[in-house]
C-alpha positions as CSV (number, residue, x, y, z in Angstrom):
1,M,0.1,0.0,0.2
2,N,1.1,3.6,-0.6
3,R,1.8,6.0,2.1
4,D,-1.4,8.1,1.7
5,I,-3.7,4.8,2.2
6,D,-1.7,4.0,5.2
7,C,-2.1,7.3,6.6
8,F,-5.9,7.1,5.8
9,I,-6.4,3.8,7.4
10,E,-4.5,5.0,10.6
11,K,-6.7,8.0,10.9
12,M,-9.9,6.0,10.5
13,K,-8.9,3.7,13.6
14,K,-8.7,6.7,16.0
15,P,-11.8,7.4,17.8
16,L,-13.6,10.7,17.3
17,T,-13.9,12.5,20.7
18,M,-15.1,15.7,22.0
19,K,-13.2,15.8,25.2
20,N,-12.5,19.7,25.3
21,I,-16.2,20.8,24.8
22,E,-17.2,23.8,26.8
23,V,-20.7,25.5,27.4
24,I,-20.4,29.4,26.3
25,E,-24.3,30.0,26.7
26,N,-27.2,27.9,27.6
27,N,-30.7,29.2,27.6
28,K,-34.1,28.6,26.0
29,D,-33.2,31.0,23.0
30,R,-29.6,30.0,22.2
31,V,-27.0,27.5,23.0
32,R,-23.3,28.1,22.1
33,L,-20.3,25.8,22.6
34,K,-16.8,25.7,21.9
35,L,-13.8,23.4,21.6
36,K,-10.1,23.3,20.6
37,V,-9.6,21.3,17.5
38,D,-7.0,18.6,18.2
39,E,-5.2,16.0,16.1
40,E,-7.5,13.1,16.7
41,M,-10.4,15.0,15.0
42,K,-8.2,15.6,11.8
43,N,-8.4,13.3,8.9
44,Y,-5.3,12.3,6.7
45,L,-5.4,15.7,5.0
46,G,-4.8,17.6,8.2
47,I,-8.3,19.1,8.4
48,M,-11.0,18.4,10.5
49,H,-13.1,15.4,9.6
50,G,-16.5,16.2,8.3
51,G,-18.2,13.4,10.4
52,M,-16.7,15.2,13.2
53,I,-17.8,18.6,12.5
54,F,-21.6,17.3,11.7
55,T,-21.2,15.3,15.2
56,I,-20.5,18.5,17.2
57,M,-23.3,20.4,15.4
58,D,-25.8,17.7,15.8
59,Y,-24.7,17.5,19.6
60,T,-25.3,21.3,19.8
61,A,-28.9,20.8,18.2
62,G,-29.6,18.0,20.7
63,F,-28.6,20.2,23.4
64,M,-30.6,23.1,22.2
65,A,-33.9,21.0,22.2
66,K,-32.8,19.6,25.7
67,T,-32.5,23.1,27.0
68,I,-36.0,23.9,26.4
69,G,-37.0,20.7,28.1
70,K,-37.6,18.3,25.3
71,F,-36.4,14.8,24.6
72,S,-35.4,14.6,21.0
73,V,-33.4,12.7,18.4
74,T,-32.3,13.8,14.9
75,Q,-34.7,13.2,12.5
76,N,-33.2,14.7,9.5
77,A,-30.2,17.1,9.0
78,S,-28.7,19.3,6.1
79,I,-25.3,20.6,6.4
80,N,-23.2,23.1,4.2
81,Y,-19.4,23.0,4.7
82,R,-18.2,26.5,3.9
83,R,-14.5,26.4,4.7
84,P,-11.8,23.5,6.0
85,V,-11.4,23.6,9.7
86,K,-7.7,23.3,10.4
87,N,-6.7,24.5,14.1
88,G,-7.8,26.6,17.0
89,I,-10.9,27.0,18.7
90,I,-14.0,26.4,17.0
91,K,-17.8,27.5,18.2
92,T,-21.1,26.2,17.6
93,D,-24.3,28.7,17.9
94,A,-27.8,27.0,17.8
95,K,-31.4,28.4,17.9
96,I,-34.7,27.2,17.3
97,I,-36.1,28.5,14.2
98,N,-39.3,26.7,14.2
99,Q,-41.4,24.8,16.7
100,Y,-44.3,22.2,15.8
101,E,-46.1,19.6,18.0
102,K,-43.7,16.8,17.1
103,N,-40.8,18.7,15.7
104,L,-38.0,21.5,16.3
105,E,-36.3,23.1,13.4
106,I,-32.8,24.3,14.7
107,L,-30.2,26.3,12.9
108,V,-26.6,25.5,13.9
109,N,-23.6,27.6,12.7
110,L,-19.9,26.7,13.3
111,R,-17.4,29.5,13.4
112,D,-13.7,29.9,14.1
113,D,-12.2,32.3,16.7
114,K,-12.1,35.2,14.0
115,D,-15.9,34.7,13.5
116,L,-15.6,33.2,10.0
117,L,-18.5,30.8,9.1
118,L,-17.1,27.2,8.7
119,A,-20.4,25.3,8.4
120,E,-24.0,25.7,8.6
121,A,-26.8,23.1,9.1
122,I,-30.3,22.8,9.7
123,F,-31.5,20.0,12.2
124,I,-35.0,18.5,12.4
125,M,-35.3,17.3,15.8
126,Y,-38.2,14.7,16.5
127,I,-39.7,15.4,19.9
128,M,-40.5,12.4,22.0
129,T,-42.5,12.1,25.3
130,E,-40.9,10.8,28.3
131,D,-42.8,7.5,27.8
132,E,-41.8,7.2,24.1
133,L,-38.1,7.8,25.1
134,N,-38.3,5.1,28.0
135,K,-40.2,2.6,25.4
136,K,-37.2,3.3,22.8
137,L,-34.5,2.7,25.5
138,R,-36.2,-0.6,26.4
139,L,-35.5,-2.0,23.1
């Protein structure tokens, strides 16, 4: 195998973690989180793995739903990657843009420490009652 393939395989073996996540703001109108990009989050090209970016943004959407007292799971999501994420501090910012009986529509932006937009996503979160959640967890 060539060196690029070996590097790619080694990066795939490393777990994706969010060990340095910090809450900046947490209220019914907005959730903002930040974390430092570390080497474990990067792919073989030296930029943050798109799946990790998505995971952090999905986590932020779920946190936003929980902040207003809702149990939810991601039903659908659409993400646009605007710029590669290389190093430094990144921040997520979530707000609810629509609330329905069984769904929340949440906008999540990802920015760097210079406030440049790196990615944006819309998450549709399915709202579950506590009984639905308990039933799902028993499966």
